[in-house]
C-alpha positions as CSV (number, residue, x, y, z in Angstrom):
1,M,-17.1,3.3,5.5
2,I,-13.5,3.8,4.5
3,T,-11.4,3.4,7.7
4,I,-7.8,4.8,7.8
5,I,-5.7,3.1,10.4
6,D,-3.7,5.7,12.3
7,Y,-1.0,3.8,14.2
8,G,1.4,6.8,14.1
9,L,2.6,6.9,10.5
10,G,1.4,7.9,7.1
11,N,-0.3,10.8,5.4
12,I,-3.6,10.3,7.2
13,R,-5.1,13.7,6.5
14,A,-4.3,13.4,2.8
15,F,-6.4,10.3,2.4
16,V,-9.3,11.8,4.4
17,N,-9.2,14.9,2.2
18,V,-9.5,12.8,-1.0
19,Y,-12.5,10.9,0.3
20,E,-14.2,14.0,1.7
21,R,-13.9,15.6,-1.8
22,L,-15.4,12.5,-3.3
23,N,-18.3,12.6,-0.7
24,I,-17.3,9.1,0.4
25,K,-17.7,8.3,4.1
26,V,-14.3,8.1,5.9
27,Q,-13.1,7.7,9.4
28,I,-9.8,7.6,11.2
29,A,-9.2,4.7,13.6
30,H,-6.8,5.1,16.5
31,S,-8.2,2.1,18.4
32,V,-10.3,-1.0,18.0
33,P,-13.6,0.6,18.9
34,A,-12.9,3.3,16.3
35,M,-12.7,0.5,13.6
36,K,-16.4,-0.2,14.0
37,G,-18.3,0.0,10.8
38,A,-15.3,-0.4,8.5
39,T,-16.2,-1.7,5.0
40,K,-12.8,-0.9,3.5
41,I,-9.5,-0.4,5.4
42,I,-6.4,1.6,4.4
43,V,-3.0,1.0,6.1
44,P,-0.7,3.9,5.2
45,G,3.0,4.1,6.0
46,V,6.2,6.0,5.7
47,G,9.7,5.4,7.1
48,S,11.3,2.1,8.0
49,F,9.7,-1.4,8.1
50,D,10.6,-2.4,11.6
51,Y,9.6,1.0,13.1
52,A,6.2,0.8,11.3
53,M,5.6,-2.8,12.4
54,T,6.5,-1.9,16.0
55,L,4.1,1.0,16.1
56,L,1.3,-1.1,14.6
57,N,2.0,-4.0,16.9
58,E,1.9,-1.6,19.9
59,S,-1.2,0.2,18.7
60,G,-3.6,-2.4,20.0
61,M,-5.2,-2.8,16.6
62,R,-3.1,-5.6,15.1
63,D,-5.3,-8.5,16.3
64,E,-8.4,-6.8,15.1
65,L,-6.9,-6.0,11.8
66,D,-6.0,-9.7,11.3
67,Q,-9.6,-10.6,12.2
68,Q,-11.2,-8.0,9.8
69,V,-8.9,-8.8,6.9
70,M,-8.1,-12.5,7.1
71,V,-11.4,-13.8,8.7
72,N,-14.1,-11.2,7.8
73,K,-12.4,-10.6,4.4
74,I,-12.8,-6.8,4.5
75,P,-10.8,-5.3,1.6
76,V,-7.6,-3.6,2.7
77,L,-5.2,-1.3,0.9
78,G,-1.6,-1.0,2.1
79,V,0.3,2.1,0.9
80,C,4.1,2.5,0.6
81,V,5.5,0.9,3.8
82,G,1.9,-0.1,4.5
83,M,2.2,-2.3,1.3
84,Q,5.6,-3.7,2.4
85,M,4.1,-4.6,5.8
86,L,1.7,-7.0,3.9
87,A,4.7,-9.3,3.2
88,K,6.2,-11.9,5.5
89,S,9.5,-10.1,6.0
90,S,11.8,-7.3,4.7
91,E,15.5,-7.0,4.2
92,E,15.1,-3.6,5.9
93,G,14.5,-5.1,9.3
94,R,14.2,-8.2,11.5
95,L,10.5,-8.2,12.5
96,Q,7.9,-10.3,10.8
97,G,5.4,-8.6,8.5
98,L,1.7,-9.1,8.6
99,G,2.1,-12.0,6.2
100,W,-1.2,-11.3,4.4
101,I,0.5,-11.8,1.0
102,D,3.1,-14.5,0.4
103,A,6.0,-12.2,-0.4
104,E,9.2,-10.6,0.9
105,V,10.6,-7.1,0.6
106,K,14.1,-6.5,-0.9
107,R,16.4,-3.5,-1.3
108,F,17.2,-2.2,-4.7
109,D,20.8,-3.1,-5.6
110,D,22.1,0.3,-6.7
111,A,25.5,-1.3,-7.5
112,K,23.8,-2.9,-10.5
113,F,22.1,0.2,-11.8
114,T,23.0,0.8,-15.4
115,Q,21.5,4.3,-15.6
116,K,22.4,7.4,-13.7
117,T,20.0,7.0,-10.8
118,H,20.0,6.8,-7.1
119,L,18.1,5.7,-4.0
120,P,15.5,6.4,-2.9
121,H,13.4,5.9,-6.0
122,M,11.6,9.3,-5.7
123,G,9.2,11.2,-7.9
124,W,6.8,10.4,-10.7
125,N,6.9,7.2,-12.6
126,D,4.8,5.2,-15.1
127,V,2.7,2.3,-13.7
128,D,1.7,-0.5,-16.0
129,P,-1.5,-2.3,-14.9
130,Q,-1.4,-5.9,-15.7
131,S,-5.2,-6.1,-16.3
132,T,-8.1,-3.7,-16.6
133,G,-10.6,-3.2,-13.7
134,C,-9.8,-3.5,-10.0
135,L,-7.8,-0.5,-8.6
136,F,-6.9,0.9,-12.0
137,G,-10.3,0.7,-13.8
138,T,-9.8,1.9,-17.4
139,M,-6.7,4.0,-16.7
140,I,-4.3,4.4,-19.7
141,K,-0.6,5.0,-18.9
142,P,-1.2,6.2,-15.3
143,R,1.6,7.9,-13.4
144,F,2.0,7.9,-9.7
145,Y,4.4,9.4,-7.1
146,F,7.0,7.1,-5.4
147,L,9.4,7.4,-2.5
148,H,11.1,4.2,-1.5
149,S,14.4,2.2,-1.5
150,Y,12.9,-1.3,-1.0
151,Y,10.5,-3.2,-3.3
152,F,7.9,-5.9,-2.9
153,V,8.6,-9.4,-4.3
154,P,5.5,-11.6,-4.4
155,L,6.1,-15.4,-4.5
156,H,3.2,-15.7,-7.0
157,Q,3.2,-13.7,-10.2
158,E,-0.6,-13.6,-10.3
159,D,-0.5,-11.4,-7.2
160,V,1.2,-8.6,-9.3
161,L,-1.5,-6.0,-10.1
162,A,0.9,-3.5,-11.8
163,A,4.5,-3.1,-12.6
164,T,7.0,-0.2,-12.8
165,E,10.4,0.1,-14.4
166,Y,13.3,1.3,-12.2
167,N,16.5,-0.4,-13.4
168,G,14.2,-3.4,-14.1
169,S,10.6,-4.2,-13.4
170,F,9.2,-4.4,-9.9
171,A,5.7,-4.9,-8.5
172,S,4.3,-1.5,-7.9
173,A,0.8,-2.8,-7.0
174,V,-0.3,-6.2,-5.8
175,R,-3.5,-8.1,-4.9
176,S,-4.2,-11.3,-3.2
177,G,-7.9,-11.8,-2.6
178,N,-9.2,-8.9,-0.6
179,V,-5.6,-7.6,0.2
180,F,-4.3,-4.8,-2.0
181,G,-1.1,-2.8,-1.9
182,T,0.5,0.1,-3.8
183,Q,4.1,1.0,-3.5
184,F,3.3,4.5,-4.8
185,H,1.4,7.2,-2.9
186,P,-2.1,7.6,-4.4
187,E,-2.9,10.3,-1.9
188,K,-0.1,12.4,-3.5
189,S,-0.7,11.5,-7.1
190,H,-3.3,14.0,-8.2
191,H,-6.1,12.8,-10.5
192,W,-4.6,9.3,-11.0
193,G,-4.5,8.8,-7.2
194,I,-8.0,10.2,-6.7
195,Q,-9.4,7.8,-9.2
196,L,-7.5,4.8,-7.7
197,L,-8.8,5.6,-4.2
198,K,-12.3,6.0,-5.6
199,N,-12.0,2.6,-7.4
200,F,-10.9,1.0,-4.1
201,A,-13.9,2.5,-2.4
202,N,-16.1,0.9,-5.0
203,I,-14.6,-2.6,-4.9
């Protein structure tokens, strides 16, 4: 059962629509009892880091999430700010992240941009999988939709699942054990995103 964590942020309905089209069982969890039966978990997110962490911490689901992910080892996918929350901290705020991946989140330094660009990083961009299989399967030159001004910096290079160029390379997808994250929005990325979400369901 794909379980979408609804703590007040994210494109919840878009994820549900994808999985319903794929005939894959999906549920929305607003509380701990609603998380029952989860075999995969998605933590979506939009907006700022501290606001997202505050809402999640106040949702009553934080401890259960830690239990399911870190103890029961249920696969989890963080998306956009949901991915950034997987880190220990972010330059965008003062609160601690979930800490499920040894990483921090930094702001793009637009003062060092060499091309005519701006923040946020918004729109379609290439994603370069670092290996076949996993979330990306056999995708060749996939493109996904981005909207962010901060990027994920894993301490361990082996946690980088895919990279994207935006005035330099950054980790656009990560994995550490059963914990996955995508900086881009698969739920807004047409056939590439649909395939990625299907691959996650099949992990």
